[in-house]
N, C-alpha and C positions, 0 to 999 in steps of 0.2 A: 632489901634494896638500899644500898648506901651510896650517896653521892657527896664526896667532899667538894666544897665549893669555896673559892676565894675571889671575891669581886667579879661575879659572873651574872650580874643582873640582866645583861642583854640576852642570855641564852637559857638560863636556868628554868624559866617558866615553860618554854616549849619542850625542854628535856623532860621535865616532870610530867607534863600532859601526855607526851608520847608514851611514856612508861606506864602510866595509869590506865591508858587505853588498852593495854595488853591484858587479856583475861587471866593470865598466870600471875600477874603482879597484884598483890593485895595491899602493899604498903610501901611508900617511898620515904626514906629518912634522909634529909639533906643536913650535912654537918657544915654549918657556916663557920669557916676557919678564920674567924677574926676579920671578916669583910668590913669595909668602911663605905660600902654603897648599899643599894637596896636589895641585895641578894636574898637575904632572909625573908623579907616581905614578899618578894616575887615568888619564891618557892612556896611559901605558905598559901598565897593566893591561888596557885596552881593546884593545890591539894596535897602538898607534901607536909609531913611532920618535920619540924626544924629543931635541930640542936645547935645553939649558938655558943661558940667557944669565945672566951674573953680575950684570947690572944692567938696569934697564928702559930699552929703547931706543926705545919707541914702536912703533906698528903698522908703519909703513913701514920702520923700521930692522930690526925683527924679521924681516920677510919677506925683506929683502935679505940678511940673514944666512943664511936658509934656502935661497935660490935656488942657491948653488953646490953644495949637497948633493943636488940633483935632476938627473936625466938624462932624464926623460920629455919627449917633444916638446911636450906640452901640460901646463899647470899650472893647477890649481884653487886659488883663494884663498877660504877659507871662514872665517867667524867661529866662534868656539868655542862660542857659546851657542845654536846652532840646535837642538841636541838631535836628536830623531827626524826632524825636518823637513829635516835635512841631506841625506836621501835624494833630495830634489827636485833635487839637483845633476844628476841624470840628464837633466833637461829642457834643460840647457845644452849637452849634448854634440852634438846633432844639427846645429846651425848650423856648428860647426867641422868636423864630419865631411863635410858636404856642400860645404864651401868657401864657404858664405854669409857666414861671419864669421871674423875673426881673433881676436875677443874677444866672448864672450857674457856678458851681465850679468843677474842674476836681479832681477826686479821682484817685490815683495811683494803679497799680496792687497789689494784695495781695502777700505776700511771698517775697517781695524785701528785700534786706539786710538793716539792721538798725545798725548804728554805735553807737548811743547814747542810753540813757535809756528812752527816750520819755517823760521826765518830762514836758517840755514846751508844747508839744502837749496835754498832759493830762490836764494840767492846763487850756489851752485855751478851750478844749472841755467841761470841767466841768464848766467853767465860763459862756460859752454861754448857756449851759443847765440850769444853776442856774438862769440866767436872762430871758431866753426865753422859757424854757421847751423843747428845741430842742437839740438832740444829733447830732453832726457833726463828720463824720469819718475823714475828712481832714480839720480841723479848720484853719490850717496854710498854706493850698495850695495856691501858688502864681499864679495859672493858673485859670483865671476867665474871664467870659464874662458878661458884665452888661450894662444896659442902661446908657448912658453918664451922664445924670443929677443926677444919684444916687451918683456919686462921690462928688457932692456938698451937699449931705445930711448927711455927717459925722458930728457927734456932736462936734468933736475936730479935728484939723489938725493932722494927724498921723505922727509919727516919726519912721524912721528906719523900722524894721521888725514888727512893731505893726499894719501895715496897714490892713493885711488880717483879723485878729481877730476883729479889729475895724469895718471893713466893714460888716462882718457877724453879729456881735452883733447889730450894729446900724440899719441895714436894717431889720433884723428880728423883732426887737422891734418896728420899725415903721410900721410893717405889710406887708412888701414887700415879695413876694414869692421867695424863694431861694431853689435851688435844687443842689444835688451833682450828677455828671455824671461819670460813670465808663469809664476810658480810659486806654490806654497802654502807657501813657507818662512815661518817665524815665529821671532823671537828675542825676548829680553827687551826689553820696551818701557820706556823711562825715563819718569819722571813729572816733577813740578815741585818736587821737593825739592832741597835745596842741592847734593847730590852730582851729581844729573842736570844741573843748570844748569852746574856746574863742568865736567862732561864735555862739554857742548855748547860751552862757552867754549873748551876746548882744541881741539875739533874745528874751531871757527870760526877760531881763531888759526892752526892748521895750514893750513887752506884759504887764508886770506889770504896766508900766506907763499908758497904755490905760485903764487897768482895774481900776487903782486908780482914773483916771479922771471920770470914770463911776461908782464909788463905791456906789452911792445911789441906783443904779438899783438892787444891790444884795438884798436890802431890799424890793424894790417895786415890782420887777419881773412882769413887764407888757409887753404885746405884745407877739409875737412869736407863734410858732405852735409846737405841740408835735410830729407830723409825721416826719419821717426821710427824706422825700423829695429826695429820691434817684431815679435817672433815669437810 
């Protein structure tokens, strides 16, 4: 269980407690990505093991720092701000146990508030479809359960917020089964203030980097599946 966290002192404790209450979860590793608040202390107090990074490496870099410290055959990637709804991770386990999926992705409830215009999400969904023939409802979802070795099959080391789209695109093109699973997960929704638009800008820049590295695939369009893969 890997949780990249940057200045998430308000939610990280409840997220860790919710995950540790699941019988399938044996260990939670929080990667404190250079936080300057009490994130690390709150995570440790809730029962997580904590890896503190000396500087901010971005989401993708933080997760790659944590992977070598894990030995479980399946790894969950979870956002730090899910709070109590992190317990919905249990819904992602079935498809991997049954062999239906090598990676399951949480989709969020319909009707939740959106602060932005969805441009980054639409670009990610279109790009994955263009390269694989598969439409994803939640191409940027950070809540995933996958076989550990698949994190080593990324074509390029991801940076920042490009991790999720890179994982989906690479694994689908390699022919791995990927499903989306409906959950009741909820996290902090961003609005239309300057900080939120800055966050979306970083997310978009990271996505564009991953797409640029894989630009030849837009012409080749190999692998993937046309089904929606929803559970």
